[in-house]
N, C-alpha and C positions, 0 to 999 in steps of 0.2 A: 616450521610451516604453520601459518595461521589458518583459521577456518575461512570459508567462502560465504558470500552473500547472495541471496536469491531475493529479488525485488519484484513484487507484483503490484502492478498499478492498473487503474481502470477508472472510467467515469463511474460516479456514484450510482449504484443500482445495477452494475453489470454482473454481480455475483461473486466478486473477488473475495469477500469474507467467507462466503460459503465454500469456495474453492480452497482457501487457505485452511479452513477447518478440516476439510477432507484430507488435504496433504498432511496436516499434523496428525490426523488419525491413522495415516499409513505407516507410521513409525519410521519415517525417513530420518536420517541424521541431521535434523534441523531444530533449532530453537527459535521461537517467535520473539521478535523485538517489538515491545509495546511502544507505540508512538505517544507523543505528548500532544495536547490540544488545549485551545482556550475556549472551546464550546462546552456547554453544560452536557452532562450525561443524558443519553436518550434511553427510555425504557428501563431496563434492569442493569444498565452498564455500571461497573464499579471501577473506582480509581485503582490503578495498578494492575487491573485485569485486562480490560479492553484498551484503555488509554491511561496515561497520567494526565488528569485534568488539572490545569493550571488556570489561574486568573490571567486576564490580559497583562496585568502589571508583572506577574511572575514570569509569564512567557517572554515578554519584552526584556526583562532583566537577564534571563538566560541567554537570549540572543546576544546582548551586549557583552556577556561574559564568555561568549564562544562556545556554549555548551551543546550546540547542535551540529550534526554532520550535514543536515539539510533541514530547511524549514520554509514554509510558504504561508503567505496570507491568502488562503484558498478562496475566501469569501471576505467581504469587508468585516473587519474585527474578528475573524475566524482564523486563528493560526494552527497549523499542524506542523510537527517536526519530529525528528529522530534524535534522541539524546546520544551524544557521542559516548559517553561513559557506559551506557547500556550495550551498545554494539561492541565497543573495543574490549569490554570485560569478557564477552563471549568469544570473540575472535581470538583473544590471547589464550584462552583455554582450549584452542583448536576446535571450537564448536562452529558448525555452519549456522548461519542466521537467516530466517526468512523475515522480510519486511513487507508491510502493507502501507505503501506511501503514494502520495499524489504524483501525477505523471511528471511534472517538472522536478519534484524531489527525487524521483528515481534517476533522472538524468544527472542531477547534481551528485548523487552517490556514485554513479558510474564514473564520473570524472575523477572522483577521489580514489576509487578502488580498482578501476580499469578492469582487466581480465579476471580479477578475483570476484567480480560482481556479475550476475546474470539478470538482465531485465526482461520481464515478461509482461506484456500488455494484454489484458483481458478485455476483449472488445464485445460490446452487445450486438446482436444481429442487426439492429437498426435503432435509429433515434426514437421511432415511435414505440418500439418494444421497450426501450429504455424508460420512456416516460410512463408506459403502462406498469412497469415493475415499480417504479418510484411511488406511483399513486397507490398501487396495491399494498405496498409496504406500510402505508398509513402513518409514517413517523414525521412527515414534513408538511408544511403549509404549501398551498399552490404557489405562493411567491418563491419559496425555497426550491421547489421542484423546477420552476422556471429558470431560477439561477443555475441549478444543476444542469439542465438541459443546454443552457447557453455554454456553460463550462465544458461540457462534453464535446460540443463541436470543436472547440479549441484542442482539447485533449486528443481527439481522434485525428486532428491535423498533424500532430507530432508523434503519433504512434510508430511511424516508420523508423524512428530513431532507436527503438527498442530492439533487443536481440531476437525476440520472438513475439509474434502476435497470435493469440488463440481466440477465436470466435466462440463466445459462450451462447450457442443456440440450443444445444442439447447438453445439459449440465454434465451428465455422466461422461460423455465424449470429451468434453473440455477438460474435466478433471483428469481423466486418463492421459490425455495429450500433455498436459502440464506436468504430471508426475513423470512421464517419460522424458520430457525435456530436462527436468531437474536432475533425474538420475544420471543422464549422460553428462551434465555439467559437473556434478559432484564426484563422478568416478573418473572423469578426464583430469589428468594432472598438468 
């Protein structure tokens, strides 16, 4: 029996990373899968910790080599993806894996892993609140924020394809709800 996959997806700024950190602090039997990206590091991000940072050429080469279980060009020339070797290595050791991926990427993983994968969509309370959070974060230009808001509209339109949708209006409640959903999934055989 291999491990299981838990996939969290959300529009940028919805609190997904904060929730994943909370989940990992709860000592659930989950190991985080680090995604790869062609974007440069933000703030104090380090290669191999938050992401595997690849150049566009490196990323495109790995696409051609079939190294990803999912990847997307999320924004023009900004690729994100999940390296197959990272996930398969953990699953083979019967480890459960938690992934932080783009909404479309989550759907691609579900197609590959079926019932062995749980998709959770973290929804912001509103587009206006999402914009406020992105502006408060202070890591993106107004143009990038506008792109993220535009992308969020699309992501919200396909959220119903996920196994569970959790609104992150009150962080602690959202965290508890997601932990309960994950516990049920991991203990159900």
